[in-house]
N, C-alpha and C positions, 0 to 999 in steps of 0.2 A: 230509627229507620224512617225513611221518607214516606210521604203519602203515595197511595196508589192512584193512578189516573187511567182513564180510558180516553184515548185520543182517536177521533174519527172524522172523516170528511163525508158529508152526505152525497151519495152518488145519485145521478139522474135528475137532480133538481135543476131547474132553470137558473136559479141563483144559488150555487152550492155554498153551504156553510160548513165550517170546521168547528169542532167542539172538543173541549177537554172537561171531563166529568171526574169528580172525586168519588172513588168507589165506596168510601165509608159513609159519606153524607148524601151522596147522589146529587150534590149541587154542581151547577155549571161554574167552573173556575175561570174559564176563558173561552172565547169564541171569536171567529172572524168570518167574513164573507169574501169569497173569491174562488178562482178556478182551482183545479186540483194540481197545482204546481208546487215545486219546492219552495218558491218565494212565499206563497200563501201559507204553507206549512210553517215556514220560519217565522212569519208574522204571528201565527197562533202561538208558537213556542215562546216567543218574546212576550206575549201577553199573559202567559201563565205566571202567577206569582212565584217568587223565588222559593217560598216555603214548600211549594208543590213540585218544583222542577227537579229536586233531588230524588224523587221517588221512582218507582217502577212504572213504566208506561206501556199499556197494552194497546195495540192497534191491529188493523188488518195488514195485508201484505203490500200495500201501496208503496212504491219506490220512494216517494217524497219523505216518508217517515224515516227511512234508513238514512237519508241525506241529512236530516235535521236532528233527530233525537239521538243522544249519545248511545252507542252500542251497548254499554254495560247496563243501561236503564231500559232499553227497548225490548219488548217481547211481542213479536208478530204472531197473531193468533187468528184463526178463522172463526166463522160463526159457530161451527160445530163444537168448538172448545167451550163456548159460553163466556169467555173472558171479556167479550165486547157486548154482552147482552144488555148491560145497563144503558149503553148508548143506543142500541137498537130500540129499546123500550122508550127512551127519551125521544128519539126520532118519530116514533109512532104517536106519542103523546102530542108532540108539536104539530104533526099533520092533522090530528083530530081537533086540536084547539085553535089552530091558525089556518083557516081556510084559504087565506091569500097565498099560501105557499103551495097549494095543490093546484096544478095547472088546469085541471078540468072543472074547477070550482067557479061559480059566478063571482065570487069575491076575490079572484086572483088579481094580484097587483103586478103591473108591468114595470113599475118604478123600483129600481134597486134601493133608492133612498127609503121608500116605504117599507121594503123588506127589512132593511137594517133597523129602522125605528121600531117596527112591530116585533122583530126578533129580540131587540134589546129590552123592550117592555115585558115581553113574555118571560125572558130569562130572569129579570129582576123579580117578577111576580112569582115565578116557579121557585126560585131560591128562597124567597121570604116564606113561602108556604112550608118549606122543609126545616125552617129554623125552630129549634126547641126553646121554649121560653120557661124552662124549669127553674 
């Protein structure tokens, strides 16, 4: 069986980011920055490693997901179901740790390039913190 993913685009952000999380490890397996269009969703899907693309993908009901994720793998689920809770938790962690993504923060960055660099650094740091060195 393939790996289970949670795929979600951050709503309301000035620079929206899209995210794919592995449900078992909670690691970010792919992300991209862009508007909430089908083209950006496709860019995220193409960045997901092939080992993960065969699994079941949970998302919200945004139309772009239905356009890109194969129907047999896609499960659209609302917040009440809890299926996208990992991603909601990650978004909260990101907002808490990266003030430059919060619009009313003094450290808010207007540069998309800086958003990308900071998000990339945070994702790598976050994923490394979850690695088990047993």
